[in-house]
C-alpha positions in Angstrom: 0.0 0.0 0.0 1.3 3.4 -0.9 2.3 5.7 2.0 -0.2 8.6 2.6 1.3 12.0 3.3 -0.5 15.1 4.6 0.7 18.3 3.1 0.1 21.7 4.6 0.6 24.3 1.9 1.5 27.8 3.1 -0.4 30.2 0.9 1.3 33.2 2.6 4.7 31.8 1.5 3.5 31.5 -2.1 2.5 35.1 -2.1 5.8 36.1 -0.5 7.8 34.3 -3.2 5.8 36.3 -5.8 6.6 39.6 -4.1 10.3 38.7 -3.9 10.6 38.1 -7.7 9.0 34.7 -8.3 5.7 36.1 -9.6 5.6 33.8 -12.6 5.8 30.6 -10.5 2.3 29.4 -11.4 3.1 29.4 -15.1 5.2 26.3 -14.5 3.7 23.1 -15.9 6.5 20.7 -14.9 8.1 19.9 -18.2 11.5 19.7 -16.5 13.2 21.8 -19.2 14.9 23.8 -16.4 16.5 20.8 -14.8 17.7 19.5 -18.2 19.0 23.0 -19.2 20.9 23.7 -16.0 24.6 23.0 -16.5 25.5 22.8 -12.8 22.5 20.7 -11.6 23.5 17.3 -10.2 22.2 14.2 -12.0 20.8 12.8 -8.8 17.6 14.7 -7.8 18.4 17.7 -10.1 17.1 21.2 -9.5 15.1 23.4 -10.1 12.1 21.3 -11.1 11.5 19.8 -7.7 11.8 23.3 -6.1 9.2 24.7 -8.6 6.8 21.9 -7.5 7.4 22.6 -3.8 7.1 26.3 -4.2 3.8 25.9 -6.1 2.5 23.8 -3.3 3.7 26.3 -0.7 6.0 23.9 1.1 8.0 26.6 2.9 9.8 24.4 5.4 11.0 22.0 2.7 12.4 24.7 0.6 14.1 26.7 3.3 15.9 23.5 4.3 16.8 22.6 0.7 20.4 23.5 0.1 20.0 22.9 -3.7 18.3 26.3 -3.8 21.7 27.8 -3.0 23.6 25.8 -5.6 21.8 27.8 -8.3 23.8 30.8 -9.4 20.9 32.3 -11.4 22.8 32.3 -14.6 19.6 32.5 -16.5 19.8 29.4 -18.8 16.7 27.8 -17.3 14.7 31.1 -17.4 15.6 31.7 -21.1 14.7 28.1 -22.2 11.5 27.8 -20.1 8.7 27.3 -22.7 6.1 28.9 -20.3 8.1 31.8 -19.0 7.9 30.6 -15.4 11.5 32.0 -14.8 12.8 29.2 -12.5 16.0 31.1 -11.8 14.0 34.0 -10.4 11.8 31.7 -8.3 14.9 30.2 -6.7 16.3 33.7 -6.2 13.1 34.6 -4.4 13.3 31.5 -2.2 16.9 32.4 -1.3 15.7 35.9 -0.3 13.0 34.4 1.9 15.5 32.0 3.5 17.9 34.8 4.4 15.0 36.6 6.2 14.0 33.3 7.8 17.5 32.6 9.3 18.4 36.2 10.2 17.7 37.5 13.7 15.9 39.8 14.7 13.1 39.3 12.2 11.9 42.9 12.6 15.2 44.2 11.2 15.1 41.7 8.4 11.7 43.0 7.3 12.8 46.6 7.6 15.8 46.0 5.3 13.5 44.5 2.7 11.2 47.5 2.8 12.4 50.5 0.6 10.4 52.9 2.8 12.7 52.1 5.7 15.9 52.9 3.9 16.1 56.5 5.3 15.6 55.3 8.8 18.2 52.5 8.4 20.8 55.0 7.1 20.0 57.5 9.9 20.8 54.9 12.5 24.6 54.9 12.0 24.6 58.8 11.6 23.0 59.0 15.1 25.4 56.5 16.5 28.5 58.4 15.3 27.3 61.8 16.3 25.7 60.7 19.5 28.7 58.7 20.8 31.1 61.4 19.8 29.1 64.0 21.7 28.9 61.7 24.8 32.6 61.2 24.8 33.2 64.9 24.6 31.4 65.2 28.0 34.2 63.1 29.4 37.0 65.1 27.7 37.5 62.7 24.8 37.6 64.7 21.6 37.1 62.1 19.0 34.5 64.2 17.1 35.5 67.7 15.9 32.9 69.8 14.0 35.6 72.4 13.3 38.7 70.5 12.2 41.9 72.5 12.8 43.7 74.2 10.0 46.6 72.5 8.2 46.7 69.2 6.3 43.3 67.8 5.6 42.8 64.4 7.2 39.6 62.6 8.0 40.7 61.8 11.5 40.8 65.5 12.3 37.0 65.4 11.9 36.1 61.9 13.2 38.9 60.1 15.0 39.9 56.7 13.7 39.6 55.5 17.3 35.9 56.5 17.3 35.4 54.7 14.0 37.1 51.6 15.3 35.1 51.7 18.6 31.9 51.7 16.6 32.8 49.5 13.6 34.5 46.6 15.5 31.5 45.7 17.7 29.2 46.2 14.7 31.3 43.7 12.7 31.4 41.1 15.4 27.7 41.6 16.0 27.1 40.8 12.4 29.3 37.7 12.7 27.2 36.6 15.7 24.0 37.0 13.7 25.5 34.9 10.9 26.7 32.3 13.4 23.2 31.8 14.8 21.7 31.7 11.4 24.3 29.2 10.0 23.8 26.9 13.0 20.1 26.6 12.2 20.8 26.5 8.4 23.3 23.7 8.6 21.1 21.7 11.0 18.1 22.0 8.7 19.9 21.1 5.4 21.6 18.1 7.0 18.3 16.8 8.4 16.7 17.4 5.0 19.5 15.7 3.1 19.2 12.7 5.3 15.4 12.5 4.8 15.7 12.9 1.0 18.6 10.4 0.6 21.1 13.0 -0.5 23.5 11.7 2.2 23.6 8.6 4.4 26.1 9.8 7.0 24.5 11.2 10.2 27.9 12.1 11.7 30.0 14.9 10.3 33.6 14.2 9.5 35.5 17.5 10.3 38.5 16.6 8.1 36.2 16.1 5.1 34.4 19.3 5.8 37.7 21.2 5.8 38.7 19.7 2.5 35.3 20.6 1.1 35.7 24.2 2.4 39.1 24.6 0.7 37.7 23.3 -2.7 34.7 25.5 -2.4 36.7 28.6 -1.7 38.9 28.0 -4.7 35.8 27.4 -6.8 34.3 30.7 -5.6 37.6 32.6 -6.2 37.8 31.3 -9.7 34.1 31.8 -10.3 34.2 28.6 -12.3 30.5 28.0 -11.8 29.7 31.1 -13.9 31.9 29.7 -16.8 29.5 26.7 -17.1 26.6 29.0 -17.8 25.7 29.8 -21.4 23.3 32.7 -20.9 25.0 35.0 -18.5 28.8 34.4 -18.5 29.6 38.1 -18.5 28.3 38.4 -15.0 31.5 36.7 -13.8 33.6 39.8 -14.6 31.5 42.1 -12.4 31.2 39.6 -9.6 35.0 39.0 -9.6 35.8 42.7 -9.6 33.5 43.2 -6.6 34.8 40.1 -4.8 38.5 40.9 -5.2 37.9 44.6 -4.4 36.3 43.6 -1.1 39.3 41.3 -0.4 41.7 44.1 -1.2 39.9 46.6 1.0 39.7 44.1 3.8 43.5 43.7 3.7 44.0 47.5 3.5 41.7 48.1 6.5 43.6 45.6 8.6 47.0 47.0 7.6 46.0 50.5 8.7 44.4 49.2 11.8 47.6 47.5 12.9 49.6 50.6 11.9 47.5 52.8 14.2 46.8 50.5 17.2 50.0 48.4 17.3 52.7 50.5 15.6 51.1 53.9 16.5 51.6 55.2 13.0 48.8 57.7 12.1 47.9 59.1 8.7 47.6 60.7 6.3 49.5 58.1 4.5 51.7 58.8 1.4 50.2 58.1 -2.0 53.4 56.1 -2.6 52.6 53.7 0.2 52.0 50.2 -1.4 49.1 49.6 0.9 47.6 52.9 -0.4 48.1 51.6 -3.9 46.2 48.5 -3.1 43.4 50.6 -1.5 43.1 52.8 -4.6 43.1 49.9 -7.0 40.5 48.0 -5.0 38.3 51.2 -4.7 38.3 51.7 -8.5 37.6 48.0 -9.0 34.6 48.3 -6.6 33.2 51.2 -8.6 33.7 49.5 -12.0 32.3 46.2 -10.7 29.2 47.8 -9.3 28.6 49.8 -12.5 28.9 46.5 -14.5 26.4 44.9 -12.1 24.1 47.8 -12.7 24.5 47.6 -16.5 24.0 43.8 -16.5 20.9 44.1 -14.3 19.4 46.7 -16.6 20.2 44.9 -19.8 18.8 41.5 -18.7 15.1 42.2 -19.4 14.0 38.6 -18.5 15.8 38.8 -15.1 13.8 40.3 -12.3 15.1 43.4 -10.6 13.5 44.2 -7.3 14.5 46.3 -4.3 16.4 43.3 -2.9 18.8 43.4 -5.9 19.1 47.2 -6.2 19.8 47.7 -2.5 22.9 45.7 -2.7 24.1 47.2 -6.0 23.4 50.7 -4.7 25.3 50.1 -1.5 28.3 48.6 -3.2 28.5 51.6 -5.6 28.0 54.1 -2.8 30.8 52.5 -0.8 33.3 52.7 -3.7 32.2 56.2 -4.9 32.3 57.9 -1.5 35.6 56.3 -0.6 37.3 57.6 -3.7 35.6 61.0 -3.6 36.7 61.5 0.0 40.3 61.1 -1.1 40.0 63.2 -4.2 38.4 66.1 -2.3 41.1 65.8 0.4 43.9 65.9 -2.2 42.1 68.8 -3.9 42.2 70.8 -0.7 38.4 70.8 -0.3 38.2 70.1 3.5 34.5 70.6 4.0 33.5 68.5 1.0 36.0 65.8 2.0 34.7 65.6 5.6 31.0 65.5 4.4 31.6 62.7 1.9 33.7 60.8 4.5 30.7 60.9 6.9 28.5 59.5 4.2 31.1 56.8 3.5 31.1 55.8 7.2 27.4 55.5 7.1 27.6 53.1 4.2 30.4 51.1 5.7 28.5 50.7 8.9 25.4 49.6 6.9 27.5 47.0 5.1 28.6 45.5 8.4 25.3 45.7 10.2 22.8 44.8 7.5 24.7 42.2 5.5 23.1 39.2 7.4 19.7 40.5 6.3 20.5 41.5 2.7 21.3 39.8 -0.5 25.0 40.0 0.3 24.3 37.2 2.9 24.3 34.9 -0.1 28.1 34.8 0.1 27.8 33.0 3.5 24.8 30.8 3.0 25.7 29.8 -0.6 29.3 29.0 0.5 28.0 26.8 3.3 25.6 25.0 1.0 28.4 24.5 -1.6 30.7 23.1 1.1 27.9 20.7 2.3 27.3 19.6 -1.3 31.0 19.0 -1.8 31.2 17.1 1.4 28.3 14.8 0.4 29.7 14.4 -3.1 26.6 16.0 -4.6 28.5 18.2 -7.0 
């Protein structure tokens, strides 16, 4: 006798997937063209057909715990070849957006970041933090905020001390790491349970050595962006993604070098333009601007690829980071103190937003997708 299963569709989830970019979901008539067309879908239980079925039925819990959703890079092959225009790639993108909100804590902040009307409030938060803490410290004789920077060489630290920046940014960064840690703990537990239930793996115990090897292979794959090269429809996206990825890596190195210089070696700026670390920062900054502009161009040119607030928020933030960083330096070198300090303040707002809001935004993909790819590598699914 066949086993009887009781399904509990979540209609609210179906509607939410539509709002997040999967509005053509119901056009799917299960021809499986998408799974055949996908160049990176495994032969065993391929995606995205089964995800399209589950999404149509409103099986939220099943999809949120399905790590195959994260193996999709939304290259667009399945969407282009879909005979019904159901846009499977966009549906999976919507499911990923929903999953990010599901695993991020607190949920209220997650909803706020997904709401364009809340953007002014979200950007005002870091502004209040910097000014508020700076004024409070002034009451105790700590002058880390100076609204009338002294004459002489223009340097951002004369306006907002690097120590104030670090005192605010470091806890924000580790707070973001903590949010990711909590989300990843639930995410990994869910995808492992789901994989066991669906027969994608038979091992209940995790081999740490195998996980480390899978992590190394996955990091190398991501650095090379080799998954993009397998796509036929959207290969050019790899250039923009690599520019943004390597610019962030470069800026991370630069930030840490200057942090050590200030806190350990007690060397304060401004730093010479001939400093090799400064060179790296300038190259990374330019790469970030170019990469974000290419992302912008590709998003506008791809008419069959959805472009919601979820996508534009990330592209806009990345572009704003690169542009304000470079303009701050240009204004400083041009002797425009007031303009330089104003742009620098905006730059700090965007940097803080990057740290604080990443676990709730599309940029969280880099963490959850990497974790899913590591698990897939570990279970020999790829």
